[in-house]
N, CA, C and O atoms as a GROMACS GRO file, in nm:
protein
  624
    1MET      N    1   2.489   0.214   1.469
    1MET     CA    2   2.404   0.264   1.341
    1MET      C    3   2.250   0.260   1.368
    1MET      O    4   2.205   0.166   1.433
    2GLN      N    5   2.162   0.361   1.320
    2GLN     CA    6   2.047   0.396   1.330
    2GLN      C    7   2.008   0.381   1.169
    2GLN      O    8   2.066   0.434   1.074
    3LEU      N    9   1.884   0.287   1.166
    3LEU     CA   10   1.825   0.265   1.035
    3LEU      C   11   1.692   0.355   1.050
    3LEU      O   12   1.642   0.395   1.155
    4SER      N   13   1.648   0.377   0.921
    4SER     CA   14   1.530   0.464   0.931
    4SER      C   15   1.404   0.361   0.910
    4SER      O   16   1.413   0.247   0.864
    5LEU      N   17   1.300   0.417   0.948
    5LEU     CA   18   1.188   0.329   0.968
    5LEU      C   19   1.172   0.240   0.811
    5LEU      O   20   1.176   0.118   0.819
    6GLY      N   21   1.154   0.307   0.665
    6GLY     CA   22   1.146   0.232   0.582
    6GLY      C   23   1.268   0.159   0.542
    6GLY      O   24   1.241   0.077   0.453
    7ALA      N   25   1.384   0.160   0.574
    7ALA     CA   26   1.479   0.053   0.567
    7ALA      C   27   1.471  -0.044   0.659
    7ALA      O   28   1.513  -0.157   0.635
    8SER      N   29   1.416  -0.010   0.772
    8SER     CA   30   1.378  -0.152   0.861
    8SER      C   31   1.304  -0.199   0.826
    8SER      O   32   1.310  -0.319   0.849
    9LEU      N   33   1.204  -0.164   0.764
    9LEU     CA   34   1.085  -0.247   0.709
    9LEU      C   35   1.133  -0.316   0.576
    9LEU      O   36   1.083  -0.428   0.561
   10ILE      N   37   1.195  -0.287   0.505
   10ILE     CA   38   1.242  -0.373   0.384
   10ILE      C   39   1.328  -0.463   0.413
   10ILE      O   40   1.336  -0.569   0.350
   11LEU      N   41   1.426  -0.422   0.542
   11LEU     CA   42   1.514  -0.544   0.591
   11LEU      C   43   1.423  -0.637   0.632
   11LEU      O   44   1.459  -0.750   0.598
   12LEU      N   45   1.334  -0.636   0.684
   12LEU     CA   46   1.212  -0.721   0.771
   12LEU      C   47   1.185  -0.851   0.662
   12LEU      O   48   1.200  -0.970   0.688
   13PHE      N   49   1.138  -0.789   0.521
   13PHE     CA   50   1.106  -0.883   0.416
   13PHE      C   51   1.209  -0.901   0.339
   13PHE      O   52   1.184  -0.933   0.223
   14LEU      N   53   1.344  -0.887   0.380
   14LEU     CA   54   1.435  -0.952   0.270
   14LEU      C   55   1.452  -1.083   0.291
   14LEU      O   56   1.428  -1.138   0.398
   15PRO      N   57   1.507  -1.159   0.151
   15PRO     CA   58   1.493  -1.313   0.178
   15PRO      C   59   1.627  -1.341   0.282
   15PRO      O   60   1.733  -1.278   0.287
   16ALA      N   61   1.577  -1.471   0.368
   16ALA     CA   62   1.692  -1.509   0.479
   16ALA      C   63   1.671  -1.661   0.493
   16ALA      O   64   1.558  -1.705   0.473
   17SER      N   65   1.769  -1.742   0.524
   17SER     CA   66   1.746  -1.853   0.568
   17SER      C   67   1.685  -1.866   0.712
   17SER      O   68   1.690  -1.777   0.797
   18GLY      N   69   1.626  -1.988   0.729
   18GLY     CA   70   1.572  -1.994   0.857
   18GLY      C   71   1.465  -1.940   0.939
   18GLY      O   72   1.458  -1.924   1.061
   19PHE      N   73   1.342  -1.905   0.798
   19PHE     CA   74   1.232  -1.834   0.881
   19PHE      C   75   1.155  -1.931   0.951
   19PHE      O   76   1.132  -2.045   0.909
   20ALA      N   77   1.115  -1.882   1.059
   20ALA     CA   78   1.007  -1.949   1.134
   20ALA      C   79   0.880  -2.007   1.068
   20ALA      O   80   0.823  -2.102   1.122
   21HIS      N   81   0.841  -1.961   0.969
   21HIS     CA   82   0.719  -1.972   0.886
   21HIS      C   83   0.754  -1.950   0.735
   21HIS      O   84   0.835  -1.864   0.700
   22PRO      N   85   0.686  -2.037   0.646
   22PRO     CA   86   0.760  -2.024   0.506
   22PRO      C   87   0.662  -1.893   0.479
   22PRO      O   88   0.552  -1.860   0.524
   23VAL      N   89   0.752  -1.835   0.386
   23VAL     CA   90   0.675  -1.716   0.321
   23VAL      C   91   0.609  -1.706   0.200
   23VAL      O   92   0.678  -1.698   0.098
   24ILE      N   93   0.499  -1.705   0.192
   24ILE     CA   94   0.418  -1.679   0.090
   24ILE      C   95   0.481  -1.658  -0.053
   24ILE      O   96   0.554  -1.560  -0.070
   25PRO      N   97   0.454  -1.748  -0.159
   25PRO     CA   98   0.535  -1.686  -0.301
   25PRO      C   99   0.478  -1.555  -0.348
   25PRO      O  100   0.363  -1.523  -0.318
   26GLN      N  101   0.542  -1.491  -0.410
   26GLN     CA  102   0.454  -1.375  -0.469
   26GLN      C  103   0.349  -1.376  -0.530
   26GLN      O  104   0.329  -1.471  -0.606
   27HIS      N  105   0.268  -1.290  -0.518
   27HIS     CA  106   0.140  -1.305  -0.592
   27HIS      C  107   0.156  -1.258  -0.736
   27HIS      O  108   0.240  -1.177  -0.775
   28ALA      N  109   0.057  -1.325  -0.818
   28ALA     CA  110   0.118  -1.304  -0.965
   28ALA      C  111   0.020  -1.188  -1.008
   28ALA      O  112   0.042  -1.137  -1.118
   29SER      N  113  -0.071  -1.148  -0.944
   29SER     CA  114  -0.180  -1.027  -0.968
   29SER      C  115  -0.064  -0.880  -0.933
   29SER      O  116   0.011  -0.861  -0.837
   30THR      N  117  -0.092  -0.796  -1.055
   30THR     CA  118  -0.011  -0.662  -1.053
   30THR      C  119  -0.125  -0.572  -1.026
   30THR      O  120  -0.090  -0.454  -1.023
   31ASP      N  121  -0.240  -0.591  -1.007
   31ASP     CA  122  -0.356  -0.492  -0.937
   31ASP      C  123  -0.299  -0.436  -0.803
   31ASP      O  124  -0.248  -0.494  -0.707
   32VAL      N  125  -0.325  -0.295  -0.826
   32VAL     CA  126  -0.278  -0.230  -0.716
   32VAL      C  127  -0.363  -0.227  -0.614
   32VAL      O  128  -0.319  -0.230  -0.500
   33ILE      N  129  -0.500  -0.222  -0.638
   33ILE     CA  130  -0.617  -0.229  -0.550
   33ILE      C  131  -0.711  -0.351  -0.586
   33ILE      O  132  -0.710  -0.392  -0.701
   34PRO      N  133  -0.792  -0.410  -0.492
   34PRO     CA  134  -0.875  -0.478  -0.519
   34PRO      C  135  -1.009  -0.441  -0.608
   34PRO      O  136  -1.065  -0.336  -0.579
   35ALA      N  137  -1.063  -0.522  -0.716
   35ALA     CA  138  -1.153  -0.466  -0.806
   35ALA      C  139  -1.270  -0.431  -0.715
   35ALA      O  140  -1.331  -0.333  -0.757
   36ALA      N  141  -1.325  -0.487  -0.589
   36ALA     CA  142  -1.416  -0.480  -0.537
   36ALA      C  143  -1.415  -0.328  -0.460
   36ALA      O  144  -1.516  -0.263  -0.436
   37GLU      N  145  -1.300  -0.294  -0.432
   37GLU     CA  146  -1.262  -0.180  -0.362
   37GLU      C  147  -1.265  -0.055  -0.467
   37GLU      O  148  -1.234   0.056  -0.422
   38HIS      N  149  -1.296  -0.065  -0.592
   38HIS     CA  150  -1.323   0.057  -0.679
   38HIS      C  151  -1.462   0.107  -0.647
   38HIS      O  152  -1.559   0.036  -0.620
   39GLN      N  153  -1.457   0.290  -0.656
   39GLN     CA  154  -1.578   0.336  -0.635
   39GLN      C  155  -1.589   0.469  -0.736
   39GLN      O  156  -1.503   0.525  -0.803
   40ALA      N  157  -1.692   0.488  -0.723
   40ALA     CA  158  -1.716   0.661  -0.827
   40ALA      C  159  -1.655   0.744  -0.739
   40ALA      O  160  -1.690   0.745  -0.621
   41PRO      N  161  -1.544   0.835  -0.792
   41PRO     CA  162  -1.468   0.936  -0.715
   41PRO      C  163  -1.535   1.066  -0.722
   41PRO      O  164  -1.602   1.103  -0.819
   42PRO      N  165  -1.514   1.138  -0.611
   42PRO     CA  166  -1.566   1.289  -0.596
   42PRO      C  167  -1.473   1.361  -0.702
   42PRO      O  168  -1.387   1.311  -0.775
   43GLY      N  169  -1.512   1.488  -0.691
   43GLY     CA  170  -1.461   1.544  -0.834
   43GLY      C  171  -1.301   1.555  -0.838
   43GLY      O  172  -1.243   1.562  -0.946
   44LEU      N  173  -1.223   1.558  -0.702
   44LEU     CA  174  -1.064   1.604  -0.706
   44LEU      C  175  -1.005   1.461  -0.712
   44LEU      O  176  -0.886   1.451  -0.740
   45ALA      N  177  -1.066   1.369  -0.692
   45ALA     CA  178  -0.969   1.230  -0.684
   45ALA      C  179  -0.978   1.169  -0.807
   45ALA      O  180  -1.076   1.175  -0.880
   46PRO      N  181  -0.855   1.099  -0.834
   46PRO     CA  182  -0.831   1.035  -0.941
   46PRO      C  183  -0.924   0.909  -0.979
   46PRO      O  184  -0.949   0.814  -0.904
   47HIS      N  185  -0.977   0.928  -1.125
   47HIS     CA  186  -1.053   0.797  -1.163
   47HIS      C  187  -0.991   0.698  -1.212
   47HIS      O  188  -1.071   0.606  -1.230
   48GLN      N  189  -0.885   0.670  -1.244
   48GLN     CA  190  -0.805   0.554  -1.298
   48GLN      C  191  -0.687   0.555  -1.213
   48GLN      O  192  -0.641   0.645  -1.142
   49THR      N  193  -0.643   0.422  -1.236
   49THR     CA  194  -0.498   0.382  -1.184
   49THR      C  195  -0.413   0.377  -1.315
   49THR      O  196  -0.446   0.302  -1.407
   50ARG      N  197  -0.308   0.454  -1.324
   50ARG     CA  198  -0.245   0.480  -1.441
   50ARG      C  199  -0.088   0.499  -1.401
   50ARG      O  200  -0.051   0.540  -1.291
   51ASP      N  201  -0.005   0.463  -1.509
   51ASP     CA  202   0.153   0.486  -1.470
   51ASP      C  203   0.183   0.435  -1.321
   51ASP      O  204   0.249   0.497  -1.237
   52VAL      N  205   0.135   0.335  -1.307
   52VAL     CA  206   0.187   0.235  -1.136
   52VAL      C  207   0.242   0.113  -1.164
   52VAL      O  208   0.196   0.020  -1.230
   53SER      N  209   0.354   0.123  -1.100
   53SER     CA  210   0.446  -0.039  -1.105
   53SER      C  211   0.409  -0.062  -0.938
   53SER      O  212   0.384   0.023  -0.852
   54THR      N  213   0.415  -0.245  -0.928
   54THR     CA  214   0.447  -0.268  -0.820
   54THR      C  215   0.546  -0.396  -0.799
   54THR      O  216   0.562  -0.478  -0.890
   55LYS      N  217   0.608  -0.408  -0.674
   55LYS     CA  218   0.716  -0.522  -0.684
   55LYS      C  219   0.688  -0.574  -0.525
   55LYS      O  220   0.704  -0.521  -0.415
   56ASP      N  221   0.646  -0.686  -0.564
   56ASP     CA  222   0.592  -0.793  -0.413
   56ASP      C  223   0.714  -0.817  -0.371
   56ASP      O  224   0.798  -0.864  -0.448
   57LEU      N  225   0.740  -0.790  -0.248
   57LEU     CA  226   0.858  -0.824  -0.149
   57LEU      C  227   0.818  -0.936  -0.066
   57LEU      O  228   0.908  -0.977   0.006
   58GLY      N  229   0.707  -0.996  -0.057
   58GLY     CA  230   0.664  -1.143  -0.015
   58GLY      C  231   0.551  -1.100   0.103
   58GLY      O  232   0.517  -0.984   0.124
   59ALA      N  233   0.495  -1.225   0.180
   59ALA     CA  234   0.376  -1.229   0.232
   59ALA      C  235   0.420  -1.366   0.323
   59ALA      O  236   0.494  -1.461   0.296
   60ILE      N  237   0.339  -1.332   0.446
   60ILE     CA  238   0.335  -1.459   0.548
   60ILE      C  239   0.197  -1.462   0.561
   60ILE      O  240   0.126  -1.361   0.567
   61ALA      N  241   0.149  -1.608   0.564
   61ALA     CA  242   0.028  -1.619   0.642
   61ALA      C  243   0.044  -1.635   0.771
   61ALA      O  244   0.129  -1.689   0.842
   62LEU      N  245  -0.098  -1.551   0.795
   62LEU     CA  246  -0.098  -1.518   0.973
   62LEU      C  247  -0.163  -1.613   1.034
   62LEU      O  248  -0.192  -1.596   1.153
   63SER      N  249  -0.196  -1.724   0.973
   63SER     CA  250  -0.276  -1.821   1.064
   63SER      C  251  -0.147  -1.892   1.139
   63SER      O  252  -0.167  -1.949   1.247
   64GLN      N  253  -0.008  -1.888   1.079
   64GLN     CA  254   0.086  -1.944   1.184
   64GLN      C  255   0.120  -1.863   1.293
   64GLN      O  256   0.192  -1.900   1.386
   65GLU      N  257   0.064  -1.741   1.279
   65GLU     CA  258   0.110  -1.656   1.393
   65GLU      C  259  -0.014  -1.634   1.513
   65GLU      O  260  -0.006  -1.628   1.635
   66PHE      N  261  -0.119  -1.626   1.429
   66PHE     CA  262  -0.251  -1.580   1.524
   66PHE      C  263  -0.382  -1.703   1.453
   66PHE      O  264  -0.431  -1.686   1.342
   67ARG      N  265  -0.409  -1.787   1.519
   67ARG     CA  266  -0.515  -1.888   1.462
   67ARG      C  267  -0.610  -1.816   1.435
   67ARG      O  268  -0.665  -1.844   1.328
   68SER      N  269  -0.660  -1.718   1.502
   68SER     CA  270  -0.788  -1.642   1.443
   68SER      C  271  -0.799  -1.574   1.308
   68SER      O  272  -0.897  -1.523   1.253
   69LEU      N  273  -0.671  -1.587   1.269
   69LEU     CA  274  -0.640  -1.521   1.150
   69LEU      C  275  -0.604  -1.596   1.031
   69LEU      O  276  -0.513  -1.566   0.954
   70ASN      N  277  -0.694  -1.712   1.020
   70ASN     CA  278  -0.628  -1.832   0.924
   70ASN      C  279  -0.660  -1.796   0.764
   70ASN      O  280  -0.625  -1.867   0.670
   71ASP      N  281  -0.729  -1.681   0.753
   71ASP     CA  282  -0.762  -1.640   0.629
   71ASP      C  283  -0.712  -1.544   0.581
   71ASP      O  284  -0.745  -1.509   0.468
   72ARG      N  285  -0.603  -1.465   0.667
   72ARG     CA  286  -0.523  -1.355   0.611
   72ARG      C  287  -0.395  -1.378   0.590
   72ARG      O  288  -0.341  -1.480   0.633
   73VAL      N  289  -0.320  -1.271   0.511
   73VAL     CA  290  -0.174  -1.259   0.501
   73VAL      C  291  -0.122  -1.150   0.504
   73VAL      O  292  -0.161  -1.062   0.428
   74PHE      N  293  -0.026  -1.128   0.589
   74PHE     CA  294   0.052  -1.002   0.577
   74PHE      C  295   0.157  -0.994   0.449
   74PHE      O  296   0.240  -1.078   0.415
   75ARG      N  297   0.130  -0.880   0.398
   75ARG     CA  298   0.200  -0.893   0.252
   75ARG      C  299   0.248  -0.743   0.252
   75ARG      O  300   0.179  -0.648   0.288
   76ALA      N  301   0.375  -0.739   0.207
   76ALA     CA  302   0.483  -0.620   0.182
   76ALA      C  303   0.489  -0.572   0.015
   76ALA      O  304   0.489  -0.670  -0.059
   77ARG      N  305   0.493  -0.455  -0.046
   77ARG     CA  306   0.488  -0.448  -0.189
   77ARG      C  307   0.569  -0.287  -0.196
   77ARG      O  308   0.556  -0.194  -0.117
   78LEU      N  309   0.634  -0.292  -0.290
   78LEU     CA  310   0.696  -0.181  -0.322
   78LEU      C  311   0.596  -0.096  -0.422
   78LEU      O  312   0.573  -0.171  -0.516
   79ILE      N  313   0.520   0.041  -0.443
   79ILE     CA  314   0.472   0.048  -0.511
   79ILE      C  315   0.519   0.206  -0.574
   79ILE      O  316   0.530   0.297  -0.491
   80THR      N  317   0.541   0.230  -0.694
   80THR     CA  318   0.585   0.321  -0.784
   80THR      C  319   0.493   0.408  -0.893
   80THR      O  320   0.454   0.358  -0.999
   81ILE      N  321   0.467   0.534  -0.856
   81ILE     CA  322   0.385   0.612  -0.901
   81ILE      C  323   0.454   0.711  -0.978
   81ILE      O  324   0.513   0.802  -0.920
   82GLU      N  325   0.452   0.699  -1.148
   82GLU     CA  326   0.517   0.791  -1.223
   82GLU      C  327   0.472   0.923  -1.205
   82GLU      O  328   0.366   0.941  -1.146
   83PRO      N  329   0.548   1.031  -1.253
   83PRO     CA  330   0.486   1.142  -1.274
   83PRO      C  331   0.372   1.178  -1.338
   83PRO      O  332   0.377   1.151  -1.458
   84GLY      N  333   0.265   1.233  -1.299
   84GLY     CA  334   0.157   1.228  -1.380
   84GLY      C  335   0.053   1.086  -1.352
   84GLY      O  336  -0.064   1.075  -1.392
   85GLY      N  337   0.104   1.020  -1.302
   85GLY     CA  338   0.028   0.877  -1.274
   85GLY      C  339  -0.050   0.899  -1.109
   85GLY      O  340  -0.031   0.970  -1.010
   86SER      N  341  -0.153   0.784  -1.155
   86SER     CA  342  -0.246   0.796  -1.038
   86SER      C  343  -0.300   0.641  -0.975
   86SER      O  344  -0.298   0.546  -1.054
   87VAL      N  345  -0.339   0.622  -0.863
   87VAL     CA  346  -0.398   0.530  -0.801
   87VAL      C  347  -0.534   0.553  -0.768
   87VAL      O  348  -0.558   0.612  -0.662
   88ALA      N  349  -0.629   0.514  -0.844
   88ALA     CA  350  -0.780   0.546  -0.844
   88ALA      C  351  -0.846   0.544  -0.703
   88ALA      O  352  -0.808   0.488  -0.600
   89TRP      N  353  -0.955   0.620  -0.727
   89TRP     CA  354  -1.045   0.640  -0.562
   89TRP      C  355  -1.095   0.480  -0.537
   89TRP      O  356  -1.164   0.416  -0.616
   90HIS      N  357  -1.047   0.437  -0.418
   90HIS     CA  358  -1.112   0.321  -0.355
   90HIS      C  359  -1.134   0.333  -0.235
   90HIS      O  360  -1.086   0.428  -0.172
   91GLU      N  361  -1.207   0.247  -0.182
   91GLU     CA  362  -1.232   0.253  -0.018
   91GLU      C  363  -1.166   0.075   0.052
   91GLU      O  364  -1.188  -0.038   0.010
   92HIS      N  365  -1.104   0.111   0.140
   92HIS     CA  366  -1.042   0.002   0.232
   92HIS      C  367  -1.194  -0.095   0.280
   92HIS      O  368  -1.307  -0.062   0.316
   93ARG      N  369  -1.141  -0.198   0.264
   93ARG     CA  370  -1.257  -0.271   0.325
   93ARG      C  371  -1.205  -0.411   0.408
   93ARG      O  372  -1.197  -0.515   0.344
   94GLN      N  373  -1.177  -0.410   0.524
   94GLN     CA  374  -1.100  -0.502   0.604
   94GLN      C  375  -0.955  -0.538   0.519
   94GLN      O  376  -0.911  -0.652   0.509
   95ARG      N  377  -0.895  -0.421   0.464
   95ARG     CA  378  -0.768  -0.442   0.422
   95ARG      C  379  -0.656  -0.326   0.514
   95ARG      O  380  -0.600  -0.231   0.460
   96PRO      N  381  -0.647  -0.350   0.608
   96PRO     CA  382  -0.545  -0.233   0.685
   96PRO      C  383  -0.405  -0.237   0.621
   96PRO      O  384  -0.348  -0.331   0.564
   97GLY      N  385  -0.363  -0.109   0.646
   97GLY     CA  386  -0.237  -0.147   0.553
   97GLY      C  387  -0.176   0.022   0.615
   97GLY      O  388  -0.237   0.119   0.659
   98VAL      N  389  -0.036  -0.004   0.594
   98VAL     CA  390   0.037   0.147   0.589
   98VAL      C  391   0.119   0.143   0.478
   98VAL      O  392   0.163   0.042   0.423
   99ALA      N  393   0.141   0.283   0.442
   99ALA     CA  394   0.211   0.316   0.315
   99ALA      C  395   0.325   0.408   0.369
   99ALA      O  396   0.303   0.516   0.423
  100TYR      N  397   0.441   0.358   0.351
  100TYR     CA  398   0.582   0.465   0.407
  100TYR      C  399   0.633   0.538   0.274
  100TYR      O  400   0.677   0.465   0.184
  101LEU      N  401   0.630   0.653   0.258
  101LEU     CA  402   0.658   0.691   0.151
  101LEU      C  403   0.824   0.717   0.158
  101LEU      O  404   0.874   0.792   0.242
  102LEU      N  405   0.884   0.660   0.080
  102LEU     CA  406   1.030   0.609   0.037
  102LEU      C  407   1.112   0.743  -0.004
  102LEU      O  408   1.201   0.801   0.058
  103SER      N  409   1.048   0.776  -0.138
  103SER     CA  410   1.086   0.873  -0.218
  103SER      C  411   0.986   0.949  -0.286
  103SER      O  412   0.878   0.894  -0.303
  104GLY      N  413   1.005   1.087  -0.337
  104GLY     CA  414   0.929   1.156  -0.391
  104GLY      C  415   0.793   1.211  -0.300
  104GLY      O  416   0.772   1.197  -0.180
  105SER      N  417   0.726   1.267  -0.386
  105SER     CA  418   0.595   1.327  -0.311
  105SER      C  419   0.452   1.268  -0.373
  105SER      O  420   0.451   1.229  -0.489
  106LEU      N  421   0.345   1.264  -0.299
  106LEU     CA  422   0.214   1.207  -0.382
  106LEU      C  423   0.130   1.330  -0.299
  106LEU      O  424   0.149   1.389  -0.192
  107VAL      N  425   0.027   1.338  -0.407
  107VAL     CA  426  -0.098   1.421  -0.314
  107VAL      C  427  -0.189   1.317  -0.307
  107VAL      O  428  -0.208   1.232  -0.394
  108GLU      N  429  -0.252   1.330  -0.181
  108GLU     CA  430  -0.340   1.228  -0.164
  108GLU      C  431  -0.503   1.305  -0.114
  108GLU      O  432  -0.524   1.395  -0.033
  109ILE      N  433  -0.610   1.220  -0.211
  109ILE     CA  434  -0.710   1.279  -0.186
  109ILE      C  435  -0.779   1.165  -0.090
  109ILE      O  436  -0.782   1.045  -0.121
  110ARG      N  437  -0.841   1.225   0.045
  110ARG     CA  438  -0.858   1.108   0.150
  110ARG      C  439  -1.011   1.178   0.189
  110ARG      O  440  -1.044   1.296   0.181
  111ASP      N  441  -1.082   1.072   0.230
  111ASP     CA  442  -1.206   1.072   0.323
  111ASP      C  443  -1.212   0.980   0.412
  111ASP      O  444  -1.234   0.861   0.386
  112ASP      N  445  -1.191   1.033   0.539
  112ASP     CA  446  -1.197   0.914   0.660
  112ASP      C  447  -1.312   0.933   0.764
  112ASP      O  448  -1.310   0.914   0.886
  113GLY      N  449  -1.439   0.986   0.662
  113GLY     CA  450  -1.548   1.015   0.722
  113GLY      C  451  -1.581   1.152   0.762
  113GLY      O  452  -1.674   1.166   0.841
  114GLN      N  453  -1.508   1.269   0.712
  114GLN     CA  454  -1.528   1.410   0.710
  114GLN      C  455  -1.545   1.478   0.587
  114GLN      O  456  -1.585   1.594   0.594
  115GLY      N  457  -1.521   1.427   0.466
  115GLY     CA  458  -1.562   1.470   0.358
  115GLY      C  459  -1.402   1.462   0.302
  115GLY      O  460  -1.301   1.461   0.372
  116PRO      N  461  -1.411   1.455   0.144
  116PRO     CA  462  -1.270   1.449   0.099
  116PRO      C  463  -1.171   1.571   0.128
  116PRO      O  464  -1.219   1.685   0.132
  117ARG      N  465  -1.046   1.552   0.146
  117ARG     CA  466  -0.973   1.660   0.174
  117ARG      C  467  -0.840   1.626   0.089
  117ARG      O  468  -0.808   1.510   0.062
  118ARG      N  469  -0.760   1.746   0.046
  118ARG     CA  470  -0.620   1.719  -0.008
  118ARG      C  471  -0.511   1.696   0.069
  118ARG      O  472  -0.506   1.770   0.167
  119ILE      N  473  -0.423   1.619   0.058
  119ILE     CA  474  -0.308   1.604   0.160
  119ILE      C  475  -0.194   1.627   0.101
  119ILE      O  476  -0.224   1.596  -0.015
  120LEU      N  477  -0.066   1.665   0.097
  120LEU     CA  478   0.059   1.675   0.023
  120LEU      C  479   0.120   1.541   0.094
  120LEU      O  480   0.126   1.558   0.216
  121ARG      N  481   0.156   1.443   0.062
  121ARG     CA  482   0.263   1.343   0.123
  121ARG      C  483   0.391   1.369   0.081
  121ARG      O  484   0.419   1.423  -0.026
  122ARG      N  485   0.488   1.323   0.186
  122ARG     CA  486   0.631   1.367   0.112
  122ARG      C  487   0.700   1.241   0.168
  122ARG      O  488   0.645   1.152   0.233
  123GLN      N  489   0.819   1.249   0.136
  123GLN     CA  490   0.912   1.124   0.177
  123GLN      C  491   0.916   1.123   0.326
  123GLN      O  492   0.922   1.228   0.390
  124GLY      N  493   0.913   1.025   0.372
  124GLY     CA  494   0.919   1.002   0.520
  124GLY      C  495   0.771   1.006   0.583
  124GLY      O  496   0.751   0.987   0.703
  125ASP      N  497   0.691   1.027   0.510
  125ASP     CA  498   0.543   1.026   0.570
  125ASP      C  499   0.492   0.874   0.579
  125ASP      O  500   0.523   0.792   0.492
  126ALA      N  501   0.419   0.844   0.681
  126ALA     CA  502   0.345   0.735   0.714
  126ALA      C  503   0.182   0.739   0.691
  126ALA      O  504   0.107   0.800   0.767
  127VAL      N  505   0.151   0.686   0.606
  127VAL     CA  506   0.006   0.697   0.565
  127VAL      C  507  -0.077   0.558   0.615
  127VAL      O  508  -0.078   0.448   0.559
  128PHE      N  509  -0.152   0.603   0.745
  128PHE     CA  510  -0.232   0.462   0.784
  128PHE      C  511  -0.399   0.479   0.753
  128PHE      O  512  -0.485   0.563   0.781
  129GLU      N  513  -0.392   0.314   0.659
  129GLU     CA  514  -0.529   0.311   0.580
  129GLU      C  515  -0.626   0.184   0.654
  129GLU      O  516  -0.590   0.066   0.661
  130GLN      N  517  -0.745   0.235   0.703
  130GLN     CA  518  -0.814   0.136   0.765
  130GLN      C  519  -0.966   0.096   0.723
  130GLN      O  520  -1.034   0.168   0.650
  131THR      N  521  -0.996   0.010   0.760
  131THR     CA  522  -1.166   0.005   0.681
  131THR      C  523  -1.227   0.125   0.684
  131THR      O  524  -1.199   0.199   0.778
  132GLY      N  525  -1.309   0.164   0.598
  132GLY     CA  526  -1.384   0.277   0.586
  132GLY      C  527  -1.291   0.390   0.513
  132GLY      O  528  -1.349   0.478   0.449
  133VAL      N  529  -1.152   0.390   0.521
  133VAL     CA  530  -1.092   0.493   0.444
  133VAL      C  531  -1.118   0.482   0.300
  133VAL      O  532  -1.092   0.381   0.236
  134ARG      N  533  -1.180   0.605   0.241
  134ARG     CA  534  -1.164   0.600   0.086
  134ARG      C  535  -1.052   0.718   0.081
  134ARG      O  536  -1.011   0.798   0.166
  135HIS      N  537  -1.017   0.694  -0.065
  135HIS     CA  538  -0.879   0.780  -0.097
  135HIS      C  539  -0.817   0.750  -0.240
  135HIS      O  540  -0.841   0.642  -0.293
  136GLY      N  541  -0.748   0.833  -0.293
  136GLY     CA  542  -0.699   0.793  -0.412
  136GLY      C  543  -0.549   0.894  -0.400
  136GLY      O  544  -0.527   0.986  -0.321
  137TRP      N  545  -0.470   0.846  -0.496
  137TRP     CA  546  -0.328   0.929  -0.502
  137TRP      C  547  -0.301   0.965  -0.616
  137TRP      O  548  -0.350   0.901  -0.709
  138THR      N  549  -0.211   1.083  -0.643
  138THR     CA  550  -0.194   1.124  -0.753
  138THR      C  551  -0.037   1.199  -0.736
  138THR      O  552   0.003   1.261  -0.637
  139ASN      N  553   0.040   1.173  -0.868
  139ASN     CA  554   0.177   1.204  -0.846
  139ASN      C  555   0.203   1.313  -0.957
  139ASN      O  556   0.229   1.292  -1.075
  140THR      N  557   0.185   1.469  -0.875
  140THR     CA  558   0.200   1.576  -0.948
  140THR      C  559   0.315   1.631  -0.989
  140THR      O  560   0.316   1.714  -1.079
  141SER      N  561   0.434   1.586  -0.921
  141SER     CA  562   0.558   1.610  -0.917
  141SER      C  563   0.634   1.557  -1.062
  141SER      O  564   0.578   1.486  -1.146
  142ALA      N  565   0.775   1.607  -1.070
  142ALA     CA  566   0.838   1.549  -1.174
  142ALA      C  567   0.895   1.434  -1.158
  142ALA      O  568   0.927   1.374  -1.261
  143LEU      N  569   0.914   1.391  -1.069
  143LEU     CA  570   0.977   1.269  -1.014
  143LEU      C  571   0.879   1.160  -0.964
  143LEU      O  572   0.772   1.184  -0.907
  144PRO      N  573   0.942   1.006  -1.002
  144PRO     CA  574   0.878   0.922  -0.943
  144PRO      C  575   0.850   0.928  -0.778
  144PRO      O  576   0.918   0.999  -0.703
  145ALA      N  577   0.743   0.846  -0.736
  145ALA     CA  578   0.733   0.852  -0.610
  145ALA      C  579   0.737   0.675  -0.564
  145ALA      O  580   0.691   0.586  -0.635
  146THR      N  581   0.780   0.660  -0.476
  146THR     CA  582   0.782   0.513  -0.424
  146THR      C  583   0.757   0.495  -0.319
  146THR      O  584   0.835   0.546  -0.239
  147ALA      N  585   0.640   0.415  -0.259
  147ALA     CA  586   0.593   0.385  -0.126
  147ALA      C  587   0.638   0.228  -0.103
  147ALA      O  588   0.650   0.148  -0.195
  148LEU      N  589   0.660   0.200   0.024
  148LEU     CA  590   0.660   0.087   0.114
  148LEU      C  591   0.535   0.056   0.154
  148LEU      O  592   0.495   0.118   0.252
  149VAL      N  593   0.451  -0.036   0.099
  149VAL     CA  594   0.318  -0.073   0.148
  149VAL      C  595   0.285  -0.203   0.231
  149VAL      O  596   0.285  -0.311   0.172
  150VAL      N  597   0.262  -0.198   0.344
  150VAL     CA  598   0.248  -0.319   0.410
  150VAL      C  599   0.097  -0.336   0.450
  150VAL      O  600   0.050  -0.244   0.518
  151ASP      N  601   0.019  -0.436   0.420
  151ASP     CA  602  -0.139  -0.455   0.422
  151ASP      C  603  -0.136  -0.610   0.503
  151ASP      O  604  -0.041  -0.686   0.523
  152VAL      N  605  -0.294  -0.625   0.543
  152VAL     CA  606  -0.328  -0.757   0.574
  152VAL      C  607  -0.436  -0.758   0.455
  152VAL      O  608  -0.513  -0.666   0.425
  153ILE      N  609  -0.423  -0.887   0.392
  153ILE     CA  610  -0.513  -0.893   0.273
  153ILE      C  611  -0.572  -1.043   0.294
  153ILE      O  612  -0.506  -1.119   0.365
  154PRO      N  613  -0.680  -1.083   0.242
  154PRO     CA  614  -0.741  -1.209   0.231
  154PRO      C  615  -0.667  -1.303   0.169
  154PRO      O  616  -0.633  -1.279   0.054
  155MET      N  617  -0.628  -1.427   0.230
  155MET     CA  618  -0.582  -1.547   0.176
  155MET      C  619  -0.595  -1.549   0.008
  155MET      O  620  -0.707  -1.574  -0.038
  156PRO      N  621  -0.489  -1.523  -0.083
  156PRO     CA  622  -0.536  -1.555  -0.214
  156PRO      C  623  -0.561  -1.705  -0.235
  156PRO      O  624  -0.601  -1.747  -0.343
   0.00000   0.00000   0.00000
């Protein structure tokens, strides 16, 4: 039996006994993006985050894995954007991550150094986000869109 990438990543974060390292409790914050990453958006990009829900799947302190990463956490979340919803324009700052679209479709306005461009993202797409990427998301479809988002963040 072969699992999709999304299913494999979800299984990675399901609770189980015998973890080699404790899983950090879920974060109390429901912020989709850190306040420090908000920026004034270009014309096409979403100006605000709205109609978005998050579900923390868990996080692991990376200091247990790599001594040099003693102030970083490896985190997994499900983010759902309802029809007409959006994630505001922001710039990733030392918060690398991957968003894997589990269902639905989204329009990403993205600038990774060449100017803003519009990209249609569909179920099964993996979107890589590294320092310097500026982008925002809008759900222009009639159905909710859900992504598994895995990123490295500062220790809360």
